[in-house]
C-alpha positions in Angstrom: -32.4 3.1 -39.1 -30.5 1.2 -41.3 -27.8 0.5 -38.7 -30.3 -0.6 -35.8 -31.3 -3.1 -39.3 -27.3 -3.8 -39.3 -26.7 -4.7 -36.6 -30.0 -6.9 -36.0 -28.8 -8.5 -39.1 -25.5 -9.1 -37.1 -27.0 -10.5 -33.2 -28.7 -12.9 -35.1 -25.6 -13.7 -37.3 -23.2 -13.7 -34.0 -26.2 -16.0 -31.9 -27.0 -18.6 -33.9 -22.7 -19.2 -35.3 -22.5 -19.1 -31.6 -24.8 -22.5 -30.9 -23.5 -23.6 -33.8 -20.3 -23.2 -33.1 -20.3 -24.6 -29.4 -22.4 -27.8 -30.4 -19.2 -28.3 -32.5 -16.6 -27.6 -30.0 -18.9 -30.0 -27.4 -18.9 -32.9 -29.9 -15.5 -32.2 -30.3 -14.6 -32.5 -26.3 -16.7 -35.2 -25.6 -15.5 -37.0 -28.9 -11.7 -37.0 -27.4 -12.7 -37.5 -24.4 -15.2 -40.7 -24.6 -12.0 -42.2 -27.3 -9.4 -41.8 -24.3 -11.5 -42.9 -22.2 -12.8 -45.6 -24.0 -8.9 -46.7 -25.7 -7.6 -46.5 -22.4 -9.3 -48.4 -20.4 -11.1 -50.7 -22.2 -9.1 -51.0 -25.7 -11.6 -50.2 -27.6 -11.6 -46.5 -29.4 -14.6 -44.8 -30.9 -14.9 -45.7 -34.7 -14.3 -42.3 -36.7 -14.3 -40.4 -33.7 -10.6 -38.9 -35.2 -13.1 -38.4 -38.3 -16.2 -37.0 -36.6 -13.4 -34.4 -35.2 -12.4 -33.7 -38.0 -14.9 -32.2 -39.4 -16.6 -30.4 -36.3 -12.8 -28.8 -36.4 -14.0 -27.2 -39.8 -17.7 -25.5 -38.6 -15.7 -24.7 -35.5 -12.9 -22.8 -37.3 -15.3 -21.4 -40.3 -18.0 -20.2 -37.5 -15.3 -18.9 -35.1 -14.0 -16.5 -38.6 -17.6 -15.1 -37.7 -16.4 -14.6 -34.4 -13.7 -12.9 -35.4 -15.4 -10.2 -38.0 -17.2 -8.8 -35.8 -14.7 -8.4 -33.7 -11.4 -7.0 -35.6 -9.9 -9.5 -34.5 -8.6 -10.5 -37.5 -3.9 -9.8 -37.3 -3.8 -5.7 -38.0 -0.6 -4.5 -38.6 0.1 -1.8 -38.1 3.4 0.3 -38.7 1.7 2.7 -41.2 -2.0 2.9 -40.2 -0.9 3.1 -35.9 0.4 6.8 -37.7 -2.5 8.0 -39.3 -4.7 9.6 -37.9 -8.3 11.9 -39.1 -9.5 11.1 -42.9 -6.6 8.7 -43.5 -7.5 6.7 -40.5 -10.8 6.5 -41.8 -10.0 5.5 -45.7 -7.1 3.5 -43.9 -10.3 1.1 -42.3 -12.1 1.7 -45.2 -10.3 0.2 -47.7 -8.8 -2.3 -45.3 -12.4 -4.0 -44.6 -13.8 -3.5 -48.0 -10.7 -6.0 -48.7 -11.3 -8.5 -46.2 -14.9 -8.0 -47.4 -13.4 -9.2 -50.8 -11.3 -11.7 -49.6 -14.5 -13.6 -47.4 -16.6 -13.3 -50.7 -14.1 -15.0 -52.3 -13.5 -18.0 -49.5 -17.8 -17.6 -49.5 -17.8 -17.7 -53.4 -15.9 -21.4 -53.9 -17.5 -22.9 -50.6 -21.2 -23.0 -52.2 -21.1 -25.2 -55.7 -18.8 -27.6 -53.1 -22.0 -27.9 -50.6 -23.9 -28.2 -53.9 -22.9 -31.0 -55.2 -22.4 -32.8 -51.6 -25.7 -32.1 -50.8 -26.5 -33.3 -54.5 -24.8 -36.7 -54.2 -25.5 -37.0 -50.1 -21.7 -37.1 -49.4 -21.0 -38.9 -47.0 -17.5 -39.3 -45.5 -15.4 -42.3 -46.9 -12.9 -44.1 -43.2 -14.2 -46.5 -41.1 -17.2 -44.6 -39.9 -19.5 -43.6 -42.7 -21.0 -40.0 -41.8 -23.6 -38.0 -44.2 -20.9 -34.7 -44.9 -23.2 -32.1 -46.7 -24.4 -30.3 -43.5 -20.3 -29.9 -42.8 -19.6 -28.4 -45.8 -22.6 -26.4 -45.7 -22.5 -25.6 -42.2 -18.4 -24.2 -43.1 -20.5 -22.4 -46.4 -23.5 -20.6 -44.3 -20.2 -19.9 -42.3 -17.9 -17.8 -44.4 -21.0 -16.5 -46.0 -21.5 -15.1 -43.2 -18.5 -13.5 -42.2 -18.6 -11.8 -45.7 -21.7 -10.7 -44.8 -20.3 -9.2 -41.3 -17.1 -7.7 -43.1 -19.9 -6.3 -46.1 -22.1 -4.8 -42.9 -18.6 -3.2 -41.1 -17.4 -2.0 -45.1 -20.8 -0.4 -45.1 -21.0 1.4 -42.0 -17.1 2.8 -43.0 -17.4 4.6 -45.7 -21.2 5.8 -44.0 -19.1 7.5 -41.5 -16.1 8.2 -44.0 -19.1 10.4 -46.2 -20.8 12.2 -43.4 -18.3 13.2 -42.3 -16.8 14.9 -44.9 -20.5 16.0 -45.6 -20.2 17.5 -42.2 -17.2 19.4 -43.4 -18.0 21.0 -46.2 -21.3 22.7 -43.9 
């Protein structure tokens, strides 16, 4: 029952982050395309295109982090862990997920005060085109937080499997 709830929560998180990430990527694509066309054919660049693309890139990266964690797609050096089997492999997986969840938590924890302060002052990007930056910081914060939640769910599932298997061996 709890595993179904965790899978449902993970599905919702992945769908929302995917939609928002693709929207930011589409914005980057359109900005880049129209900026190049405008500069090449009309001699006029889109004002603030670079700053908007930078903000969209941050959103894509942090929302993409959710999907990387869900797919367990981080770089892994399996020189030692590849030789493990059974309980040691499960324990190694559990410890790695705990470390990942802790690292992502530290990243997410740092983004929350920045996001809150950005909303408080209604922060805008400085440059040739001043646009609100607080929605961007919100998406970055939510992406880091969602990646942390995904890693925590994966850790709990891994620990549950580890201890369920231990309980089954004792019987």
